[in-house]
DOTITOR-867115 format. One record per residue (C-alpha): x, y, z; chain; residue in three letters. Coordinates in Angstrom, 1 decimal. Layout:
<sites>
site X: X, Y: Y, Z: Z, chaine: A, residu: ala
...
</sites>
This chain:
<sites>
site X: 0.0, Y: 0.0, Z: 0.0, chaine: A, residu: met
site X: 1.0, Y: 3.6, Z: -0.6, chaine: A, residu: tyr
site X: 2.4, Y: 4.7, Z: 2.8, chaine: A, residu: ile
site X: 4.4, Y: 1.5, Z: 3.2, chaine: A, residu: glu
site X: 6.5, Y: 2.6, Z: 0.1, chaine: A, residu: lys
site X: 8.4, Y: 4.9, Z: 2.5, chaine: A, residu: val
site X: 10.2, Y: 1.8, Z: 3.9, chaine: A, residu: phe
site X: 11.9, Y: 1.4, Z: 0.5, chaine: A, residu: glu
site X: 14.0, Y: 4.5, Z: 1.2, chaine: A, residu: gly
site X: 16.0, Y: 5.8, Z: 4.2, chaine: A, residu: lys
site X: 13.6, Y: 6.7, Z: 7.0, chaine: A, residu: thr
site X: 15.7, Y: 8.2, Z: 9.8, chaine: A, residu: asp
site X: 13.7, Y: 10.9, Z: 11.6, chaine: A, residu: ala
site X: 16.4, Y: 13.5, Z: 11.1, chaine: A, residu: trp
site X: 16.1, Y: 13.1, Z: 7.3, chaine: A, residu: arg
site X: 12.5, Y: 14.3, Z: 7.4, chaine: A, residu: phe
site X: 13.4, Y: 17.2, Z: 9.7, chaine: A, residu: val
site X: 16.2, Y: 18.2, Z: 7.3, chaine: A, residu: val
site X: 14.0, Y: 17.7, Z: 4.3, chaine: A, residu: gly
site X: 11.3, Y: 20.0, Z: 5.6, chaine: A, residu: ile
site X: 13.9, Y: 22.6, Z: 6.5, chaine: A, residu: phe
site X: 15.4, Y: 22.5, Z: 3.0, chaine: A, residu: ile
site X: 12.0, Y: 22.9, Z: 1.5, chaine: A, residu: leu
site X: 11.1, Y: 25.9, Z: 3.8, chaine: A, residu: ile
site X: 14.4, Y: 27.6, Z: 3.0, chaine: A, residu: val
site X: 13.8, Y: 27.1, Z: -0.8, chaine: A, residu: ala
site X: 10.3, Y: 28.5, Z: -0.6, chaine: A, residu: ile
site X: 11.5, Y: 31.6, Z: 1.4, chaine: A, residu: ile
site X: 14.2, Y: 32.3, Z: -1.1, chaine: A, residu: ile
site X: 11.7, Y: 31.9, Z: -4.0, chaine: A, residu: ala
site X: 9.3, Y: 34.4, Z: -2.4, chaine: A, residu: gln
site X: 12.0, Y: 37.1, Z: -2.4, chaine: A, residu: thr
site X: 11.4, Y: 38.3, Z: -6.0, chaine: A, residu: pro
site X: 7.8, Y: 39.1, Z: -5.2, chaine: A, residu: phe
site X: 8.7, Y: 41.0, Z: -2.1, chaine: A, residu: ala
site X: 11.4, Y: 43.0, Z: -4.1, chaine: A, residu: ile
site X: 8.9, Y: 43.8, Z: -6.8, chaine: A, residu: ala
site X: 6.2, Y: 45.0, Z: -4.3, chaine: A, residu: val
site X: 8.8, Y: 47.1, Z: -2.5, chaine: A, residu: ile
site X: 9.9, Y: 48.7, Z: -5.7, chaine: A, residu: ala
site X: 6.3, Y: 49.8, Z: -6.4, chaine: A, residu: glu
site X: 5.2, Y: 51.0, Z: -2.9, chaine: A, residu: val
site X: 8.3, Y: 51.2, Z: -0.7, chaine: A, residu: gly
site X: 9.3, Y: 49.0, Z: 2.2, chaine: A, residu: ile
site X: 7.3, Y: 51.0, Z: 4.8, chaine: A, residu: glu
site X: 4.1, Y: 50.8, Z: 2.9, chaine: A, residu: ala
site X: 4.5, Y: 47.1, Z: 2.2, chaine: A, residu: met
site X: 4.8, Y: 46.4, Z: 5.9, chaine: A, residu: ala
site X: 1.2, Y: 47.6, Z: 6.3, chaine: A, residu: ser
site X: -0.3, Y: 45.6, Z: 3.5, chaine: A, residu: leu
site X: -2.1, Y: 42.3, Z: 4.0, chaine: A, residu: asp
site X: -1.8, Y: 39.4, Z: 1.5, chaine: A, residu: glu
site X: -4.8, Y: 40.5, Z: -0.6, chaine: A, residu: ala
site X: -3.5, Y: 44.1, Z: -0.8, chaine: A, residu: gln
site X: -0.1, Y: 42.9, Z: -1.9, chaine: A, residu: met
site X: -1.6, Y: 40.8, Z: -4.6, chaine: A, residu: leu
site X: -3.2, Y: 44.0, Z: -6.1, chaine: A, residu: arg
site X: 0.0, Y: 46.0, Z: -6.2, chaine: A, residu: val
site X: 1.3, Y: 44.5, Z: -9.4, chaine: A, residu: leu
site X: -0.5, Y: 43.5, Z: -12.6, chaine: A, residu: asp
site X: -2.5, Y: 40.3, Z: -12.0, chaine: A, residu: pro
site X: -0.4, Y: 38.2, Z: -14.4, chaine: A, residu: asn
site X: 2.8, Y: 39.4, Z: -12.8, chaine: A, residu: thr
site X: 1.4, Y: 38.7, Z: -9.3, chaine: A, residu: ser
site X: 0.3, Y: 35.3, Z: -10.3, chaine: A, residu: leu
site X: 3.7, Y: 34.4, Z: -11.7, chaine: A, residu: phe
site X: 5.4, Y: 35.5, Z: -8.4, chaine: A, residu: tyr
site X: 2.7, Y: 33.7, Z: -6.4, chaine: A, residu: leu
site X: 3.3, Y: 30.4, Z: -8.2, chaine: A, residu: leu
site X: 7.1, Y: 30.7, Z: -8.3, chaine: A, residu: leu
site X: 7.8, Y: 29.3, Z: -4.8, chaine: A, residu: pro
site X: 5.6, Y: 26.3, Z: -5.6, chaine: A, residu: phe
site X: 7.5, Y: 25.6, Z: -8.8, chaine: A, residu: ala
site X: 10.8, Y: 25.7, Z: -6.9, chaine: A, residu: val
site X: 9.3, Y: 23.4, Z: -4.2, chaine: A, residu: ala
site X: 8.2, Y: 21.0, Z: -6.9, chaine: A, residu: phe
site X: 11.8, Y: 20.4, Z: -8.0, chaine: A, residu: phe
site X: 13.3, Y: 20.6, Z: -4.5, chaine: A, residu: val
site X: 10.8, Y: 17.9, Z: -3.3, chaine: A, residu: met
site X: 12.2, Y: 15.4, Z: -5.7, chaine: A, residu: phe
site X: 15.8, Y: 16.2, Z: -4.8, chaine: A, residu: leu
site X: 15.0, Y: 15.7, Z: -1.1, chaine: A, residu: val
site X: 13.3, Y: 12.4, Z: -1.8, chaine: A, residu: val
site X: 15.9, Y: 11.1, Z: -4.2, chaine: A, residu: asn
site X: 19.1, Y: 12.3, Z: -2.6, chaine: A, residu: lys
site X: 18.3, Y: 12.6, Z: 1.1, chaine: A, residu: leu
site X: 16.0, Y: 9.6, Z: 1.5, chaine: A, residu: his
site X: 17.4, Y: 7.5, Z: -1.4, chaine: A, residu: asp
site X: 13.8, Y: 6.7, Z: -2.4, chaine: A, residu: gln
site X: 12.9, Y: 6.0, Z: -6.0, chaine: A, residu: lys
site X: 10.6, Y: 8.6, Z: -7.5, chaine: A, residu: thr
site X: 8.0, Y: 6.1, Z: -8.5, chaine: A, residu: val
site X: 7.8, Y: 4.7, Z: -5.0, chaine: A, residu: asn
site X: 7.2, Y: 8.3, Z: -3.7, chaine: A, residu: phe
site X: 4.4, Y: 8.8, Z: -6.2, chaine: A, residu: leu
site X: 2.5, Y: 5.5, Z: -6.5, chaine: A, residu: thr
site X: 2.5, Y: 1.8, Z: -5.7, chaine: A, residu: thr
site X: 2.2, Y: 1.0, Z: -9.3, chaine: A, residu: arg
site X: 5.2, Y: 0.1, Z: -11.3, chaine: A, residu: ser
site X: 4.9, Y: 3.3, Z: -13.3, chaine: A, residu: arg
site X: 3.2, Y: 6.6, Z: -12.7, chaine: A, residu: phe
site X: -0.3, Y: 6.4, Z: -14.2, chaine: A, residu: asp
site X: -0.9, Y: 9.5, Z: -16.4, chaine: A, residu: trp
site X: -4.3, Y: 8.1, Z: -17.4, chaine: A, residu: gln
site X: -5.4, Y: 8.4, Z: -13.8, chaine: A, residu: arg
site X: -4.2, Y: 12.0, Z: -13.7, chaine: A, residu: val
site X: -6.0, Y: 12.9, Z: -17.0, chaine: A, residu: ile
site X: -9.2, Y: 11.2, Z: -15.9, chaine: A, residu: phe
site X: -9.3, Y: 13.0, Z: -12.5, chaine: A, residu: ala
site X: -8.5, Y: 16.3, Z: -14.3, chaine: A, residu: phe
site X: -11.4, Y: 15.9, Z: -16.8, chaine: A, residu: leu
site X: -13.9, Y: 14.8, Z: -14.1, chaine: A, residu: val
site X: -13.1, Y: 17.8, Z: -12.0, chaine: A, residu: val
site X: -12.9, Y: 20.3, Z: -14.9, chaine: A, residu: ala
site X: -16.3, Y: 19.2, Z: -16.2, chaine: A, residu: val
site X: -17.9, Y: 19.5, Z: -12.7, chaine: A, residu: leu
site X: -16.3, Y: 22.9, Z: -12.1, chaine: A, residu: ala
site X: -17.5, Y: 24.3, Z: -15.5, chaine: A, residu: val
site X: -21.0, Y: 22.8, Z: -14.9, chaine: A, residu: leu
site X: -21.2, Y: 24.3, Z: -11.4, chaine: A, residu: ser
site X: -20.1, Y: 27.7, Z: -12.7, chaine: A, residu: leu
site X: -22.6, Y: 27.5, Z: -15.5, chaine: A, residu: gly
site X: -25.4, Y: 26.7, Z: -13.1, chaine: A, residu: ile
site X: -24.4, Y: 29.5, Z: -10.8, chaine: A, residu: glu
site X: -24.2, Y: 31.9, Z: -13.8, chaine: A, residu: phe
site X: -27.6, Y: 30.8, Z: -15.0, chaine: A, residu: tyr
site X: -29.2, Y: 31.3, Z: -11.5, chaine: A, residu: leu
site X: -27.3, Y: 34.5, Z: -10.7, chaine: A, residu: asn
site X: -26.1, Y: 36.2, Z: -13.9, chaine: A, residu: pro
site X: -25.9, Y: 39.6, Z: -12.2, chaine: A, residu: glu
site X: -23.0, Y: 38.3, Z: -10.1, chaine: A, residu: lys
site X: -20.6, Y: 38.0, Z: -13.1, chaine: A, residu: tyr
site X: -19.2, Y: 40.5, Z: -15.6, chaine: A, residu: val
site X: -17.3, Y: 39.7, Z: -18.8, chaine: A, residu: trp
site X: -13.6, Y: 40.2, Z: -18.0, chaine: A, residu: asn
site X: -12.0, Y: 39.0, Z: -21.2, chaine: A, residu: tyr
site X: -9.0, Y: 40.9, Z: -22.6, chaine: A, residu: asp
site X: -7.3, Y: 38.9, Z: -25.4, chaine: A, residu: ala
site X: -3.7, Y: 39.9, Z: -24.8, chaine: A, residu: asn
site X: -3.9, Y: 39.7, Z: -21.0, chaine: A, residu: lys
site X: -5.8, Y: 36.4, Z: -21.1, chaine: A, residu: phe
site X: -3.2, Y: 34.8, Z: -23.5, chaine: A, residu: phe
site X: -0.4, Y: 35.7, Z: -21.0, chaine: A, residu: val
site X: -2.6, Y: 34.3, Z: -18.2, chaine: A, residu: leu
site X: -3.2, Y: 31.1, Z: -20.1, chaine: A, residu: leu
site X: 0.6, Y: 30.7, Z: -20.7, chaine: A, residu: leu
site X: 1.4, Y: 31.2, Z: -17.0, chaine: A, residu: ile
site X: -1.4, Y: 29.1, Z: -15.7, chaine: A, residu: ala
site X: -0.9, Y: 26.1, Z: -18.0, chaine: A, residu: val
site X: 2.9, Y: 26.0, Z: -17.2, chaine: A, residu: leu
site X: 2.9, Y: 26.9, Z: -13.5, chaine: A, residu: met
site X: -0.5, Y: 26.0, Z: -11.9, chaine: A, residu: val
site X: 0.1, Y: 22.2, Z: -12.3, chaine: A, residu: pro
site X: 3.5, Y: 22.7, Z: -10.7, chaine: A, residu: leu
site X: 1.9, Y: 24.6, Z: -7.8, chaine: A, residu: gln
site X: -0.8, Y: 22.0, Z: -7.2, chaine: A, residu: thr
site X: 1.5, Y: 19.0, Z: -7.7, chaine: A, residu: thr
site X: 4.0, Y: 20.5, Z: -5.2, chaine: A, residu: ala
site X: 1.3, Y: 20.7, Z: -2.6, chaine: A, residu: glu
site X: 0.3, Y: 17.1, Z: -3.2, chaine: A, residu: glu
site X: 3.9, Y: 15.9, Z: -3.1, chaine: A, residu: leu
site X: 4.4, Y: 17.6, Z: 0.2, chaine: A, residu: phe
site X: 1.0, Y: 16.9, Z: 2.0, chaine: A, residu: phe
site X: -0.2, Y: 13.6, Z: 0.5, chaine: A, residu: arg
site X: 3.3, Y: 12.4, Z: -0.3, chaine: A, residu: gly
site X: 6.1, Y: 13.5, Z: 2.0, chaine: A, residu: tyr
site X: 4.1, Y: 14.2, Z: 5.1, chaine: A, residu: leu
site X: 1.6, Y: 11.3, Z: 4.6, chaine: A, residu: met
site X: 4.5, Y: 8.8, Z: 4.4, chaine: A, residu: gln
site X: 6.6, Y: 10.4, Z: 7.1, chaine: A, residu: gly
site X: 3.8, Y: 10.7, Z: 9.7, chaine: A, residu: ile
site X: 2.6, Y: 7.2, Z: 8.7, chaine: A, residu: gly
site X: 6.2, Y: 5.9, Z: 9.4, chaine: A, residu: leu
site X: 6.0, Y: 7.3, Z: 12.9, chaine: A, residu: trp
site X: 2.3, Y: 6.4, Z: 13.7, chaine: A, residu: ala
site X: 2.4, Y: 3.0, Z: 12.0, chaine: A, residu: arg
site X: -1.1, Y: 3.4, Z: 10.9, chaine: A, residu: asn
site X: -3.1, Y: 5.2, Z: 8.2, chaine: A, residu: arg
site X: -5.7, Y: 7.3, Z: 10.1, chaine: A, residu: trp
site X: -3.2, Y: 9.5, Z: 11.9, chaine: A, residu: val
site X: -1.4, Y: 10.7, Z: 8.8, chaine: A, residu: pro
site X: -4.8, Y: 11.1, Z: 7.0, chaine: A, residu: leu
site X: -6.1, Y: 13.3, Z: 9.8, chaine: A, residu: leu
site X: -2.8, Y: 15.2, Z: 10.5, chaine: A, residu: ala
site X: -2.2, Y: 16.2, Z: 6.9, chaine: A, residu: thr
site X: -5.8, Y: 17.3, Z: 6.4, chaine: A, residu: ser
site X: -5.7, Y: 19.5, Z: 9.5, chaine: A, residu: leu
site X: -2.3, Y: 21.0, Z: 8.5, chaine: A, residu: leu
site X: -3.5, Y: 21.5, Z: 4.9, chaine: A, residu: phe
site X: -6.5, Y: 23.5, Z: 6.3, chaine: A, residu: gly
site X: -4.5, Y: 25.5, Z: 8.8, chaine: A, residu: val
site X: -1.8, Y: 26.5, Z: 6.3, chaine: A, residu: leu
site X: -4.5, Y: 27.8, Z: 3.9, chaine: A, residu: his
site X: -5.9, Y: 30.0, Z: 6.8, chaine: A, residu: gly
site X: -4.1, Y: 33.0, Z: 5.5, chaine: A, residu: ser
site X: -5.8, Y: 32.9, Z: 2.1, chaine: A, residu: asn
site X: -7.8, Y: 36.1, Z: 1.3, chaine: A, residu: pro
site X: -11.0, Y: 34.0, Z: 1.1, chaine: A, residu: glu
site X: -10.7, Y: 33.2, Z: 4.8, chaine: A, residu: val
site X: -10.2, Y: 36.9, Z: 5.6, chaine: A, residu: ala
site X: -13.3, Y: 37.7, Z: 3.6, chaine: A, residu: lys
site X: -15.6, Y: 35.0, Z: 4.8, chaine: A, residu: met
site X: -14.3, Y: 34.1, Z: 8.2, chaine: A, residu: gly
site X: -12.2, Y: 31.4, Z: 9.9, chaine: A, residu: ser
site X: -15.0, Y: 28.9, Z: 9.5, chaine: A, residu: ile
site X: -13.9, Y: 28.6, Z: 5.8, chaine: A, residu: leu
site X: -10.8, Y: 26.7, Z: 7.1, chaine: A, residu: ile
site X: -13.1, Y: 23.8, Z: 7.6, chaine: A, residu: leu
site X: -13.6, Y: 23.6, Z: 3.8, chaine: A, residu: val
site X: -9.8, Y: 23.4, Z: 3.3, chaine: A, residu: tyr
site X: -9.6, Y: 20.7, Z: 6.0, chaine: A, residu: ile
site X: -12.3, Y: 18.8, Z: 4.2, chaine: A, residu: leu
site X: -10.5, Y: 19.2, Z: 0.9, chaine: A, residu: thr
site X: -7.3, Y: 17.9, Z: 2.5, chaine: A, residu: gly
site X: -9.3, Y: 15.0, Z: 3.9, chaine: A, residu: phe
site X: -10.8, Y: 14.2, Z: 0.5, chaine: A, residu: phe
site X: -7.4, Y: 14.3, Z: -1.2, chaine: A, residu: leu
site X: -6.0, Y: 12.1, Z: 1.5, chaine: A, residu: gly
site X: -8.8, Y: 9.6, Z: 1.0, chaine: A, residu: ile
site X: -8.4, Y: 9.3, Z: -2.7, chaine: A, residu: ile
site X: -4.6, Y: 8.9, Z: -2.2, chaine: A, residu: thr
site X: -4.9, Y: 6.1, Z: 0.3, chaine: A, residu: leu
site X: -7.8, Y: 4.3, Z: -1.5, chaine: A, residu: met
site X: -6.1, Y: 4.5, Z: -4.9, chaine: A, residu: asp
site X: -2.6, Y: 3.7, Z: -3.5, chaine: A, residu: asp
site X: -1.0, Y: 6.7, Z: -5.3, chaine: A, residu: gly
site X: -0.9, Y: 10.4, Z: -5.9, chaine: A, residu: leu
site X: -2.2, Y: 10.4, Z: -9.4, chaine: A, residu: glu
site X: -5.9, Y: 11.2, Z: -8.8, chaine: A, residu: leu
site X: -5.0, Y: 13.8, Z: -6.2, chaine: A, residu: ala
site X: -2.6, Y: 15.5, Z: -8.6, chaine: A, residu: ile
site X: -5.2, Y: 15.5, Z: -11.4, chaine: A, residu: gly
site X: -8.0, Y: 16.8, Z: -9.1, chaine: A, residu: phe
site X: -5.9, Y: 19.6, Z: -7.6, chaine: A, residu: his
site X: -4.5, Y: 20.8, Z: -11.0, chaine: A, residu: ala
site X: -8.0, Y: 20.9, Z: -12.6, chaine: A, residu: ala
site X: -9.5, Y: 22.7, Z: -9.6, chaine: A, residu: asn
site X: -7.0, Y: 25.5, Z: -9.5, chaine: A, residu: asn
site X: -6.5, Y: 25.8, Z: -13.3, chaine: A, residu: leu
site X: -10.2, Y: 26.2, Z: -14.0, chaine: A, residu: val
site X: -10.6, Y: 28.8, Z: -11.3, chaine: A, residu: val
site X: -7.6, Y: 30.8, Z: -12.5, chaine: A, residu: ala
site X: -8.9, Y: 30.8, Z: -16.1, chaine: A, residu: leu
site X: -12.6, Y: 31.2, Z: -15.7, chaine: A, residu: leu
site X: -13.4, Y: 33.4, Z: -12.8, chaine: A, residu: val
site X: -11.7, Y: 35.8, Z: -10.4, chaine: A, residu: thr
site X: -12.8, Y: 38.2, Z: -7.6, chaine: A, residu: ala
site X: -11.2, Y: 40.9, Z: -5.5, chaine: A, residu: asp
site X: -11.2, Y: 38.6, Z: -2.5, chaine: A, residu: trp
site X: -9.7, Y: 35.5, Z: -3.9, chaine: A, residu: thr
site X: -6.1, Y: 34.2, Z: -3.7, chaine: A, residu: ala
site X: -5.8, Y: 34.1, Z: -7.5, chaine: A, residu: phe
site X: -6.2, Y: 37.6, Z: -8.9, chaine: A, residu: gln
site X: -6.2, Y: 36.9, Z: -12.6, chaine: A, residu: thr
site X: -7.3, Y: 38.3, Z: -16.0, chaine: A, residu: his
site X: -9.9, Y: 35.5, Z: -16.2, chaine: A, residu: ser
site X: -12.9, Y: 35.3, Z: -18.5, chaine: A, residu: leu
site X: -15.3, Y: 36.4, Z: -15.8, chaine: A, residu: phe
site X: -15.2, Y: 38.4, Z: -12.6, chaine: A, residu: lys
site X: -17.4, Y: 37.8, Z: -9.6, chaine: A, residu: asp
site X: -18.5, Y: 41.2, Z: -8.4, chaine: A, residu: val
site X: -21.0, Y: 40.0, Z: -5.8, chaine: A, residu: ala
site X: -20.4, Y: 39.5, Z: -2.1, chaine: A, residu: glu
site X: -19.5, Y: 35.8, Z: -1.5, chaine: A, residu: pro
site X: -22.2, Y: 33.6, Z: 0.1, chaine: A, residu: gln
site X: -20.6, Y: 31.7, Z: 2.9, chaine: A, residu: leu
site X: -23.4, Y: 29.0, Z: 2.9, chaine: A, residu: ala
site X: -22.6, Y: 28.1, Z: -0.8, chaine: A, residu: phe
site X: -18.9, Y: 27.7, Z: -0.1, chaine: A, residu: tyr
site X: -19.6, Y: 25.5, Z: 2.9, chaine: A, residu: leu
site X: -22.3, Y: 23.3, Z: 1.3, chaine: A, residu: met
site X: -21.0, Y: 22.9, Z: -2.3, chaine: A, residu: ala
site X: -17.6, Y: 21.1, Z: -1.6, chaine: A, residu: pro
site X: -19.1, Y: 18.1, Z: 0.4, chaine: A, residu: pro
site X: -21.6, Y: 17.5, Z: -2.4, chaine: A, residu: ile
site X: -19.0, Y: 17.7, Z: -5.1, chaine: A, residu: ile
site X: -16.5, Y: 15.6, Z: -3.2, chaine: A, residu: tyr
site X: -19.1, Y: 12.9, Z: -2.6, chaine: A, residu: ala
site X: -19.9, Y: 12.7, Z: -6.4, chaine: A, residu: ile
site X: -16.2, Y: 12.5, Z: -7.3, chaine: A, residu: ile
site X: -15.6, Y: 9.8, Z: -4.7, chaine: A, residu: leu
site X: -18.5, Y: 7.8, Z: -6.1, chaine: A, residu: phe
site X: -17.1, Y: 8.1, Z: -9.6, chaine: A, residu: val
site X: -13.6, Y: 7.2, Z: -8.7, chaine: A, residu: phe
site X: -14.6, Y: 4.3, Z: -6.5, chaine: A, residu: ser
site X: -16.7, Y: 2.8, Z: -9.3, chaine: A, residu: lys
site X: -14.1, Y: 3.5, Z: -12.0, chaine: A, residu: lys
site X: -11.2, Y: 1.9, Z: -10.1, chaine: A, residu: tyr
site X: -13.1, Y: -0.7, Z: -8.0, chaine: A, residu: gly
site X: -12.1, Y: 0.4, Z: -4.6, chaine: A, residu: trp
site X: -12.6, Y: -2.0, Z: -1.7, chaine: A, residu: thr
site X: -11.4, Y: -2.5, Z: 1.9, chaine: A, residu: ser
site X: -12.2, Y: 1.1, Z: 2.8, chaine: A, residu: trp
site X: -11.9, Y: 0.6, Z: 6.5, chaine: A, residu: arg
site X: -8.4, Y: -1.0, Z: 6.3, chaine: A, residu: asn
site X: -7.0, Y: 1.4, Z: 3.7, chaine: A, residu: lys
site X: -8.1, Y: 4.5, Z: 5.7, chaine: A, residu: leu
site X: -7.9, Y: 3.4, Z: 9.3, chaine: A, residu: leu
site X: -5.8, Y: 0.2, Z: 9.4, chaine: A, residu: gly
site X: -2.3, Y: -0.3, Z: 10.7, chaine: A, residu: asn
site X: 0.7, Y: -0.3, Z: 8.3, chaine: A, residu: leu
site X: 1.7, Y: -3.7, Z: 6.9, chaine: A, residu: glu
site X: 5.3, Y: -4.1, Z: 8.1, chaine: A, residu: met
</sites>
């Protein structure tokens, strides 16, 4: 099973501590260009008084998006270096229990999520057309498309490599079971998204949605014995959002096709994800014939 693949590399506790430290340092360094660009525009004193949402509005949205995604792109490559060099773990064993990484799973998950995302946006647009304004600018959208297609998958995959990969296997190694890493990575995923502008806009209760999202991604990773479905899901979710719709209170400020100009409805953001995740779980479970749910999610590791 997936977590057990960690035993095929070097598993000393200090290696995980050093690995996380290396990753944090790399991310901090990769954030520096954005800070320098903002300081160049507003000055260092003014920057100190800006929150995250305000900083994202200092530069052109395409420029801000590039700088926002850059640390994740760096983390993507550093993650593989840590796994390969520090843990002496084969890349395929870090990604999946299958003999080869299954791109068909990634594509299937991407398509399922993309279709559901477009349908949900279409329904919302039909029911509340006054919420959206046409935001299309050909030149700016082309640049957005280029940045998003190249870098959003790196951003989302880096998050999956860290949370559902490195931490899931590392915590599982320590706990010797599956439910502790599933719960711990989900909680951490939610907490670390607590600084997102959406949370500041709608309140801390929205962190529950991020925790639920982390829980969902952890479930499909453990049930499918690999990261492929989680990688496909996460990439489609963020890419569709970046290209189709933006708002002044979202983490992704982009030159998207539409702009949401209405006040966000907290009830919708709390109720929609559980329904969508349940549908996707049903589709995935039928497609890939998942069984032994209790053991794969709650059982002890097979030593």
